[in-house]
VOKOLPA-425439 format. One record per atom (N, C-alpha, C): residue number from 1; residue in three letters; atom name; x, y, z. Coordinates in pm, whole numbers, plus 50000, padded with zeros to 5 digits. Example, Ala and Ser with C-alpha at 12.3 -4.5 7.8 and 13.67 -1.06 7.14 Angstrom:
! residues 2
 resi resn name     X     Y     Z
    1  ALA    N 51319 49431 50780
    1  ALA   CA 51230 49550 50780
    1  ALA    C 51320 49670 50780
    2  SER    N 51285 49775 50708
    2  SER   CA 51367 49894 50714
    2  SER    C 51290 50003 50787
//
This chain:
! residues 203
 resi resn name     X     Y     Z
    1  MET    N 06571 04556 16548
    1  MET   CA 06663 04534 16666
    1  MET    C 06715 04642 16709
    2  ILE    N 06746 04664 16821
    2  ILE   CA 06813 04753 16928
    2  ILE    C 06923 04788 16870
    3  ALA    N 07017 04904 16839
    3  ALA   CA 07094 04916 16784
    3  ALA    C 07173 05045 16875
    4  PHE    N 07349 04992 16893
    4  PHE   CA 07446 05113 16906
    4  PHE    C 07500 05166 16872
    5  LEU    N 07541 05315 16807
    5  LEU   CA 07653 05342 16703
    5  LEU    C 07768 05331 16763
    6  TYR    N 07900 05330 16746
    6  TYR   CA 08011 05376 16797
    6  TYR    C 08096 05427 16728
    7  ALA    N 08129 05560 16746
    7  ALA   CA 08186 05644 16618
    7  ALA    C 08323 05695 16701
    8  ARG    N 08475 05720 16642
    8  ARG   CA 08554 05766 16682
    8  ARG    C 08607 05863 16595
    9  VAL    N 08694 05949 16674
    9  VAL   CA 08808 06056 16569
    9  VAL    C 08922 06052 16671
   10  SER    N 09035 06058 16615
   10  SER   CA 09182 06085 16696
   10  SER    C 09170 06199 16687
   11  THR    N 09237 06314 16796
   11  THR   CA 09251 06446 16812
   11  THR    C 09372 06466 16685
   12  LYS    N 09453 06363 16669
   12  LYS   CA 09567 06381 16588
   12  LYS    C 09504 06384 16426
   13  ASP    N 09369 06348 16392
   13  ASP   CA 09294 06336 16291
   13  ASP    C 09272 06411 16227
   14  LYS    N 09339 06529 16165
   14  LYS   CA 09311 06641 16142
   14  LYS    C 09231 06671 15996
   15  GLY    N 09084 06785 16046
   15  GLY   CA 08998 06778 15929
   15  GLY    C 08926 06652 15945
   16  GLN    N 08911 06580 16048
   16  GLN   CA 08809 06485 16037
   16  GLN    C 08724 06502 16146
   17  ASP    N 08557 06459 16151
   17  ASP   CA 08458 06515 16218
   17  ASP    C 08399 06363 16268
   18  VAL    N 08349 06360 16349
   18  VAL   CA 08283 06234 16429
   18  VAL    C 08153 06237 16312
   19  GLU    N 08091 06349 16288
   19  GLU   CA 07963 06385 16229
   19  GLU    C 07919 06307 16118
   20  ASN    N 08046 06310 16013
   20  ASN   CA 08031 06235 15913
   20  ASN    C 08011 06110 15909
   21  GLN    N 08070 06035 16022
   21  GLN   CA 08061 05883 16028
   21  GLN    C 07915 05856 16095
   22  LEU    N 07882 05982 16179
   22  LEU   CA 07742 05953 16262
   22  LEU    C 07651 05949 16155
   23  ALA    N 07635 06076 16034
   23  ALA   CA 07534 06089 15962
   23  ALA    C 07532 05921 15883
   24  GLN    N 07626 05873 15818
   24  GLN   CA 07603 05758 15746
   24  GLN    C 07520 05619 15780
   25  LEU    N 07587 05639 15948
   25  LEU   CA 07564 05530 16039
   25  LEU    C 07434 05530 16049
   26  ARG    N 07367 05625 16060
   26  ARG   CA 07215 05692 16121
   26  ARG    C 07146 05639 16001
   27  GLU    N 07156 05663 15881
   27  GLU   CA 07093 05642 15789
   27  GLU    C 07088 05477 15735
   28  PHE    N 07205 05404 15753
   28  PHE   CA 07226 05294 15730
   28  PHE    C 07126 05226 15807
   29  ALA    N 07122 05258 15987
   29  ALA   CA 07047 05187 16057
   29  ALA    C 06886 05225 16034
   30  ALA    N 06852 05349 15966
   30  ALA   CA 06722 05358 15927
   30  ALA    C 06683 05282 15828
   31  ARG    N 06769 05227 15736
   31  ARG   CA 06741 05171 15615
   31  ARG    C 06705 05011 15680
   32  GLN    N 06778 04913 15741
   32  GLN   CA 06778 04835 15871
   32  GLN    C 06636 04805 15925
   33  HIS    N 06565 04939 15925
   33  HIS   CA 06466 04964 16037
   33  HIS    C 06518 04911 16177
   34  TRP    N 06649 04973 16247
   34  TRP   CA 06713 04950 16343
   34  TRP    C 06682 05061 16452
   35  GLU    N 06648 05060 16578
   35  GLU   CA 06616 05144 16643
   35  GLU    C 06752 05191 16710
   36  ILE    N 06794 05307 16680
   36  ILE   CA 06922 05347 16734
   36  ILE    C 06898 05431 16882
   37  VAL    N 06914 05335 17001
   37  VAL   CA 06920 05389 17137
   37  VAL    C 07019 05455 17216
   38  ARG    N 07175 05426 17165
   38  ARG   CA 07286 05512 17208
   38  ARG    C 07373 05542 17130
   39  GLU    N 07455 05656 17090
   39  GLU   CA 07557 05665 17009
   39  GLU    C 07663 05695 17095
   40  TYR    N 07773 05618 17090
   40  TYR   CA 07887 05640 17166
   40  TYR    C 08017 05667 17085
   41  ILE    N 08048 05757 17156
   41  ILE   CA 08136 05902 17096
   41  ILE    C 08303 05886 17144
   42  ASP    N 08415 05851 17098
   42  ASP   CA 08535 05903 17148
   42  ASP    C 08614 05987 17054
   43  HIS    N 08649 06062 17129
   43  HIS   CA 08785 06197 17047
   43  HIS    C 08915 06156 17103
   44  GLU    N 08987 06035 17069
   44  GLU   CA 09098 06019 17115
   44  GLU    C 09155 05854 17071
   45  THR    N 09243 05857 17045
   45  THR   CA 09354 05730 16973
   45  THR    C 09289 05612 16970
   46  GLY    N 09273 05533 16881
   46  GLY   CA 09194 05416 16865
   46  GLY    C 09308 05303 16953
   47  SER    N 09432 05359 16945
   47  SER   CA 09541 05231 17043
   47  SER    C 09524 05227 17183
   48  LYS    N 09456 05294 17216
   48  LYS   CA 09452 05322 17391
   48  LYS    C 09266 05212 17406
   49  ALA    N 09320 05144 17523
   49  ALA   CA 09234 05039 17547
   49  ALA    C 09133 05083 17625
   50  ASP    N 09167 05188 17699
   50  ASP   CA 09080 05207 17787
   50  ASP    C 09018 05354 17808
   51  ARG    N 08925 05364 17637
   51  ARG   CA 08867 05480 17599
   51  ARG    C 08691 05469 17669
   52  GLU    N 08705 05559 17737
   52  GLU   CA 08558 05578 17832
   52  GLU    C 08466 05507 17752
   53  GLN    N 08402 05560 17627
   53  GLN   CA 08286 05553 17561
   53  GLN    C 08299 05384 17534
   54  LEU    N 08401 05361 17444
   54  LEU   CA 08440 05216 17418
   54  LEU    C 08383 05118 17555
   55  GLN    N 08437 05128 17642
   55  GLN   CA 08430 05053 17737
   55  GLN    C 08291 05055 17791
   56  ALA    N 08226 05207 17818
   56  ALA   CA 08080 05206 17857
   56  ALA    C 07996 05113 17786
   57  MET    N 08067 05070 17597
   57  MET   CA 07969 05056 17524
   57  MET    C 07948 04879 17556
   58  LEU    N 08101 04840 17594
   58  LEU   CA 08110 04707 17623
   58  LEU    C 08032 04658 17737
   59  LEU    N 08040 04736 17861
   59  LEU   CA 07965 04680 17989
   59  LEU    C 07797 04677 17935
   60  ALA    N 07744 04784 17872
   60  ALA   CA 07617 04813 17774
   60  ALA    C 07564 04696 17704
   61  CYS    N 07657 04614 17638
   61  CYS   CA 07669 04508 17571
   61  CYS    C 07657 04396 17674
   62  SER    N 07731 04386 17752
   62  SER   CA 07724 04262 17823
   62  SER    C 07603 04253 17918
   63  GLN    N 07514 04349 17951
   63  GLN   CA 07403 04336 17987
   63  GLN    C 07270 04379 17900
   64  ARG    N 07311 04345 17782
   64  ARG   CA 07190 04309 17685
   64  ARG    C 07065 04406 17689
   65  LYS    N 07148 04570 17677
   65  LYS   CA 07106 04669 17641
   65  LYS    C 07056 04702 17479
   66  ALA    N 07142 04620 17409
   66  ALA   CA 07137 04637 17257
   66  ALA    C 07159 04510 17168
   67  ASP    N 07070 04504 17027
   67  ASP   CA 07098 04373 16984
   67  ASP    C 07210 04387 16860
   68  VAL    N 07276 04495 16861
   68  VAL   CA 07376 04522 16748
   68  VAL    C 07476 04596 16763
   69  VAL    N 07568 04630 16729
   69  VAL   CA 07672 04739 16731
   69  VAL    C 07689 04783 16574
   70  LEU    N 07693 04898 16547
   70  LEU   CA 07726 04947 16391
   70  LEU    C 07837 05032 16436
   71  PHE    N 07922 05021 16335
   71  PHE   CA 08049 05119 16368
   71  PHE    C 08134 05155 16208
   72  TRP    N 08157 05241 16166
   72  TRP   CA 08215 05305 16038
   72  TRP    C 08295 05227 15954
   73  SER    N 08376 05151 16040
   73  SER   CA 08489 05081 15999
   73  SER    C 08622 05037 16125
   74  LEU    N 08655 04886 16098
   74  LEU   CA 08720 04805 16186
   74  LEU    C 08850 04917 16270
   75  ASP    N 08888 05008 16173
   75  ASP   CA 08995 05078 16264
   75  ASP    C 08945 05220 16322
   76  ARG    N 08814 05200 16320
   76  ARG   CA 08776 05285 16396
   76  ARG    C 08706 05253 16546
   77  LEU    N 08693 05138 16542
   77  LEU   CA 08642 05083 16667
   77  LEU    C 08793 05044 16737
   78  SER    N 08891 05001 16697
   78  SER   CA 09021 04979 16746
   78  SER    C 09119 04963 16655
   79  ARG    N 09275 05058 16717
   79  ARG   CA 09377 05016 16663
   79  ARG    C 09474 05019 16693
   80  GLU    N 09432 04880 16820
   80  GLU   CA 09552 04820 16948
   80  GLU    C 09630 04698 16836
   81  GLY    N 09564 04653 16740
   81  GLY   CA 09650 04563 16688
   81  GLY    C 09544 04452 16623
   82  ALA    N 09565 04366 16608
   82  ALA   CA 09466 04252 16517
   82  ALA    C 09385 04178 16657
   83  TYR    N 09482 04107 16741
   83  TYR   CA 09432 04039 16843
   83  TYR    C 09336 04103 16909
   84  PRO    N 09354 04258 17005
   84  PRO   CA 09271 04298 17083
   84  PRO    C 09171 04314 17039
   85  THR    N 09167 04362 16881
   85  THR   CA 09055 04434 16761
   85  THR    C 08965 04294 16784
   86  LEU    N 09018 04175 16743
   86  LEU   CA 08915 04049 16763
   86  LEU    C 08865 04013 16862
   87  ARG    N 08940 04054 16965
   87  ARG   CA 08882 04007 17084
   87  ARG    C 08746 04083 17131
   88  TYR    N 08757 04215 17089
   88  TYR   CA 08655 04308 17109
   88  TYR    C 08514 04252 17041
   89  LEU    N 08521 04203 16878
   89  LEU   CA 08431 04114 16799
   89  LEU    C 08354 04017 16887
   90  ASN    N 08501 03936 16955
   90  ASN   CA 08437 03817 17013
   90  ASN    C 08375 03849 17143
   91  GLN    N 08397 03926 17223
   91  GLN   CA 08323 03973 17352
   91  GLN    C 08199 04001 17307
   92  LEU    N 08149 04097 17186
   92  LEU   CA 08007 04115 17149
   92  LEU    C 07955 03985 17106
   93  SER    N 08005 03892 17043
   93  SER   CA 07940 03762 16974
   93  SER    C 07933 03691 17121
   94  SER    N 08024 03680 17244
   94  SER   CA 07975 03618 17332
   94  SER    C 07879 03669 17451
   95  TYR    N 07841 03809 17425
   95  TYR   CA 07730 03858 17486
   95  TYR    C 07588 03857 17376
   96  GLY    N 07593 03780 17310
   96  GLY   CA 07500 03774 17210
   96  GLY    C 07426 03881 17160
   97  VAL    N 07571 03982 17118
   97  VAL   CA 07530 04082 17049
   97  VAL    C 07537 04093 16894
   98  ALA    N 07502 04131 16813
   98  ALA   CA 07578 04101 16666
   98  ALA    C 07645 04250 16641
   99  PHE    N 07720 04243 16550
   99  PHE   CA 07790 04383 16495
   99  PHE    C 07814 04394 16339
  100  ARG    N 07815 04495 16286
  100  ARG   CA 07836 04552 16135
  100  ARG    C 07931 04629 16145
  101  SER    N 08008 04658 16033
  101  SER   CA 08123 04766 16011
  101  SER    C 08050 04812 15874
  102  TYR    N 08004 04944 15879
  102  TYR   CA 07945 05010 15756
  102  TYR    C 08026 04994 15625
  103  THR    N 08157 05015 15642
  103  THR   CA 08253 04999 15525
  103  THR    C 08289 04895 15504
  104  GLU    N 08286 04804 15573
  104  GLU   CA 08338 04620 15553
  104  GLU    C 08221 04517 15549
  105  GLN    N 08112 04516 15451
  105  GLN   CA 08028 04409 15448
  105  GLN    C 08025 04254 15515
  106  TYR    N 08199 04235 15471
  106  TYR   CA 08197 04094 15517
  106  TYR    C 08200 04109 15712
  107  LEU    N 08219 04227 15758
  107  LEU   CA 08218 04214 15930
  107  LEU    C 08096 04238 15978
  108  ASP    N 07997 04127 15936
  108  ASP   CA 07845 04115 15944
  108  ASP    C 07804 03984 16025
  109  THR    N 07751 04004 16116
  109  THR   CA 07672 03921 16181
  109  THR    C 07552 03905 16248
  110  CYS    N 07495 03980 16133
  110  CYS   CA 07328 03980 16130
  110  CYS    C 07268 03893 16075
  111  GLY    N 07350 03850 15973
  111  GLY   CA 07285 03771 15895
  111  GLY    C 07305 03602 15879
  112  ILE    N 07275 03534 15772
  112  ILE   CA 07244 03412 15782
  112  ILE    C 07404 03361 15800
  113  PHE    N 07487 03396 15772
  113  PHE   CA 07645 03401 15739
  113  PHE    C 07672 03404 15906
  114  ARG    N 07643 03459 16040
  114  ARG   CA 07688 03488 16173
  114  ARG    C 07780 03420 16215
  115  ASP    N 07736 03274 16189
  115  ASP   CA 07833 03154 16269
  115  ASP    C 07931 03116 16184
  116  ALA    N 07937 03191 16079
  116  ALA   CA 08032 03152 15952
  116  ALA    C 08155 03244 15991
  117  VAL    N 08116 03401 16021
  117  VAL   CA 08181 03491 16038
  117  VAL    C 08255 03486 16215
  118  VAL    N 08176 03455 16303
  118  VAL   CA 08242 03432 16396
  118  VAL    C 08352 03318 16424
  119  GLY    N 08298 03208 16361
  119  GLY   CA 08389 03100 16373
  119  GLY    C 08557 03135 16294
  120  ILE    N 08549 03244 16216
  120  ILE   CA 08622 03268 16097
  120  ILE    C 08758 03372 16254
  121  LEU    N 08670 03433 16289
  121  LEU   CA 08738 03519 16389
  121  LEU    C 08779 03461 16485
  122  ALA    N 08717 03361 16537
  122  ALA   CA 08764 03297 16651
  122  ALA    C 08906 03224 16637
  123  THR    N 08902 03175 16503
  123  THR   CA 08976 03071 16457
  123  THR    C 09165 03217 16393
  124  ILE    N 09091 03299 16392
  124  ILE   CA 09182 03427 16368
  124  ILE    C 09277 03474 16477
  125  ALA    N 09149 03463 16560
  125  ALA   CA 09202 03515 16735
  125  ALA    C 09333 03433 16792
  126  ALA    N 09271 03300 16762
  126  ALA   CA 09379 03201 16809
  126  ALA    C 09460 03177 16733
  127  GLN    N 09521 03180 16602
  127  GLN   CA 09649 03218 16549
  127  GLN    C 09693 03346 16588
  128  GLU    N 09645 03450 16627
  128  GLU   CA 09725 03582 16666
  128  GLU    C 09773 03537 16787
  129  ARG    N 09693 03466 16888
  129  ARG   CA 09702 03480 17004
  129  ARG    C 09848 03361 17028
  130  VAL    N 09871 03274 16964
  130  VAL   CA 09959 03175 16925
  130  VAL    C 10096 03265 16848
  131  ARG    N 10070 03331 16767
  131  ARG   CA 10209 03408 16725
  131  ARG    C 10233 03550 16843
  132  LEU    N 10148 03572 16871
  132  LEU   CA 10180 03660 17005
  132  LEU    C 10313 03612 17089
  133  SER    N 10241 03486 17170
  133  SER   CA 10314 03377 17252
  133  SER    C 10484 03362 17189
  134  GLU    N 10444 03339 17033
  134  GLU   CA 10583 03296 17003
  134  GLU    C 10674 03433 16974
  135  ARG    N 10620 03525 16966
  135  ARG   CA 10706 03672 16942
  135  ARG    C 10768 03679 17089
  136  VAL    N 10689 03685 17187
  136  VAL   CA 10738 03682 17324
  136  VAL    C 10826 03597 17358
  137  LYS    N 10821 03456 17318
  137  LYS   CA 10939 03374 17373
  137  LYS    C 11023 03394 17286
  138  ALA    N 11040 03432 17150
  138  ALA   CA 11154 03458 17065
  138  ALA    C 11257 03575 17135
  139  GLY    N 11182 03677 17183
  139  GLY   CA 11189 03773 17223
  139  GLY    C 11310 03745 17346
  140  MET    N 11238 03684 17434
  140  MET   CA 11326 03658 17568
  140  MET    C 11438 03541 17533
  141  GLU    N 11431 03452 17459
  141  GLU   CA 11546 03369 17389
  141  GLU    C 11681 03466 17332
  142  ARG    N 11652 03565 17272
  142  ARG   CA 11729 03664 17215
  142  ARG    C 11792 03716 17360
  143  ALA    N 11721 03776 17407
  143  ALA   CA 11786 03847 17512
  143  ALA    C 11858 03761 17648
  144  ARG    N 11803 03640 17637
  144  ARG   CA 11896 03543 17741
  144  ARG    C 12032 03552 17662
  145  ALA    N 12034 03525 17540
  145  ALA   CA 12133 03499 17414
  145  ALA    C 12242 03601 17467
  146  GLN    N 12181 03718 17513
  146  GLN   CA 12278 03868 17524
  146  GLN    C 12296 03879 17640
  147  GLY    N 12238 03757 17705
  147  GLY   CA 12316 03778 17848
  147  GLY    C 12196 03838 18003
  148  LYS    N 12063 03894 17945
  148  LYS   CA 11983 03962 17998
  148  LYS    C 11919 03853 18084
  149  ARG    N 11915 03896 18214
  149  ARG   CA 11831 03770 18317
  149  ARG    C 11703 03859 18338
  150  PHE    N 11618 03750 18359
  150  PHE   CA 11464 03786 18430
  150  PHE    C 11419 03771 18552
  151  GLY    N 11384 03863 18620
  151  GLY   CA 11303 03851 18738
  151  GLY    C 11354 03928 18840
  152  ARG    N 11326 03938 18965
  152  ARG   CA 11411 04025 19048
  152  ARG    C 11510 04019 19056
  153  PRO    N 11602 04129 19045
  153  PRO   CA 11753 04147 19063
  153  PRO    C 11767 04095 19221
  154  VAL    N 11893 04018 19242
  154  VAL   CA 11947 04016 19349
  154  VAL    C 12072 04138 19367
  155  HIS    N 12010 04196 19492
  155  HIS   CA 12148 04326 19527
  155  HIS    C 12265 04266 19638
  156  ASP    N 12337 04345 19639
  156  ASP   CA 12431 04274 19719
  156  ASP    C 12365 04250 19869
  157  GLY    N 12294 04349 19932
  157  GLY   CA 12225 04301 20043
  157  GLY    C 12153 04207 20046
  158  ASP    N 12079 04148 19962
  158  ASP   CA 11985 04064 20001
  158  ASP    C 12117 03921 19960
  159  ALA    N 12211 03926 19893
  159  ALA   CA 12306 03782 19865
  159  ALA    C 12400 03774 20031
  160  ALA    N 12444 03909 20063
  160  ALA   CA 12475 03856 20210
  160  ALA    C 12354 03810 20316
  161  GLN    N 12225 03851 20272
  161  GLN   CA 12126 03843 20389
  161  GLN    C 12080 03678 20361
  162  ILE    N 12044 03620 20229
  162  ILE   CA 12068 03495 20199
  162  ILE    C 12209 03387 20220
  163  ALA    N 12338 03448 20221
  163  ALA   CA 12409 03408 20275
  163  ALA    C 12411 03338 20426
  164  THR    N 12374 03460 20522
  164  THR   CA 12357 03439 20651
  164  THR    C 12229 03328 20694
  165  LEU    N 12139 03356 20611
  165  LEU   CA 12016 03270 20683
  165  LEU    C 12062 03080 20625
  166  ARG    N 12141 03116 20477
  166  ARG   CA 12192 02944 20470
  166  ARG    C 12261 02921 20558
  167  ALA    N 12375 02996 20592
  167  ALA   CA 12483 02949 20738
  167  ALA    C 12380 02923 20834
  168  HIS    N 12265 02925 20858
  168  HIS   CA 12213 02900 20986
  168  HIS    C 12073 02798 20974
  169  GLY    N 12145 02741 20866
  169  GLY   CA 12080 02602 20843
  169  GLY    C 11928 02602 20799
  170  HIS    N 11888 02751 20699
  170  HIS   CA 11774 02741 20656
  170  HIS    C 11769 02705 20537
  171  SER    N 11656 02633 20475
  171  SER   CA 11624 02589 20351
  171  SER    C 11611 02719 20206
  172  LEU    N 11627 02666 20118
  172  LEU   CA 11600 02714 20024
  172  LEU    C 11461 02795 20008
  173  ARG    N 11368 02726 20007
  173  ARG   CA 11237 02774 20017
  173  ARG    C 11187 02863 20128
  174  ALA    N 11247 02840 20270
  174  ALA   CA 11229 02924 20361
  174  ALA    C 11327 03072 20335
  175  ILE    N 11459 03023 20254
  175  ILE   CA 11510 03166 20262
  175  ILE    C 11441 03273 20141
  176  ALA    N 11390 03193 20063
  176  ALA   CA 11270 03252 19926
  176  ALA    C 11202 03363 19999
  177  ARG    N 11089 03250 20096
  177  ARG   CA 10999 03310 20141
  177  ARG    C 11029 03444 20219
  178  GLU    N 11123 03434 20293
  178  GLU   CA 11157 03563 20400
  178  GLU    C 11247 03663 20274
  179  VAL    N 11309 03646 20182
  179  VAL   CA 11362 03738 20096
  179  VAL    C 11262 03783 20006
  180  GLY    N 11177 03719 19962
  180  GLY   CA 11060 03785 19875
  180  GLY    C 11141 03751 19730
  181  ILE    N 11171 03622 19692
  181  ILE   CA 11240 03565 19564
  181  ILE    C 11223 03444 19528
  182  SER    N 11229 03371 19398
  182  SER   CA 11235 03255 19378
  182  SER    C 11372 03154 19433
  183  GLU    N 11327 03046 19466
  183  GLU   CA 11421 02941 19476
  183  GLU    C 11534 02953 19362
  184  ALA    N 11502 02985 19223
  184  ALA   CA 11631 03018 19159
  184  ALA    C 11700 03109 19183
  185  SER    N 11656 03206 19233
  185  SER   CA 11721 03357 19277
  185  SER    C 11812 03359 19363
  186  VAL    N 11754 03232 19436
  186  VAL   CA 11831 03220 19590
  186  VAL    C 11963 03110 19547
  187  ARG    N 11924 03014 19471
  187  ARG   CA 12072 02979 19440
  187  ARG    C 12154 03045 19374
  188  ARG    N 12138 03126 19265
  188  ARG   CA 12183 03219 19215
  188  ARG    C 12285 03328 19294
  189  ALA    N 12180 03317 19439
  189  ALA   CA 12262 03450 19510
  189  ALA    C 12361 03398 19557
  190  LEU    N 12365 03263 19623
  190  LEU   CA 12429 03185 19704
  190  LEU    C 12579 03191 19622
  191  LYS    N 12565 03194 19465
  191  LYS   CA 12705 03154 19423
  191  LYS    C 12777 03307 19354
  192  SER    N 12667 03426 19395
  192  SER   CA 12732 03575 19423
  192  SER    C 12834 03610 19479
  193  PRO    N 12933 03681 19448
  193  PRO   CA 13089 03738 19501
  193  PRO    C 13045 03774 19659
  194  GLU    N 12962 03866 19660
  194  GLU   CA 12905 03880 19799
  194  GLU    C 12881 03780 19876
  195  SER    N 12776 03675 19855
  195  SER   CA 12777 03562 19911
  195  SER    C 12892 03483 19964
  196  LEU    N 12946 03471 19840
  196  LEU   CA 13084 03375 19879
  196  LEU    C 13178 03429 20010
  197  ARG    N 13192 03569 19983
  197  ARG   CA 13266 03656 20078
  197  ARG    C 13211 03636 20182
  198  GLN    N 13079 03669 20233
  198  GLN   CA 12997 03584 20346
  198  GLN    C 13031 03476 20420
  199  LYS    N 13067 03361 20342
  199  LYS   CA 13088 03251 20382
  199  LYS    C 13245 03231 20388
  200  GLY    N 13344 03328 20344
  200  GLY   CA 13478 03315 20356
  200  GLY    C 13550 03242 20219
  201  VAL    N 13502 03227 20128
  201  VAL   CA 13536 03142 19981
  201  VAL    C 13620 03222 19941
  202  VAL    N 13586 03371 19927
  202  VAL   CA 13666 03464 19814
  202  VAL    C 13682 03605 19921
  203  ASN    N 13807 03681 19912
  203  ASN   CA 13804 03788 19952
  203  ASN    C 13774 03950 19916
//
């Protein structure tokens, strides 16, 4: 099998050397009779998605330049959180590239349990996606309850312009398109003090 190695140490990880990881990964690959064609090494935090070597490795995997990716542990691959990390593993599987964690034997899609591991990861990823969506919705509801509004704020100048356009017979849709906001924002703006002043309703 053609193998990629991925190793990472953070600049904040005092006393850690990427060579410690690589030595064990090379030895393991040799025992499996895997041919290592490239080693990808990042020297930065695992919480960043735009790590140069990680992205280069994923691109090469999408081009099927390897059969398997071997990394020392899951937190060396990513520390972005459960869902982004699972997404990387699912990406590799979708490319037809197996993966193996050196320290976590259950993270192995090279053997007979490949389909089971991929299925479990896909299920966990789906659950994480639902939980993330629920947390976002809960946060927005809490913010709304505290009086926070979402979307582009309507300034006094916008309100005056909206009131003028409405007075000239423009539809809500036309006004929204002209000002660059939603129809709901147009409706709110027409109820604003500035808009009402334009229409002579308030002083």
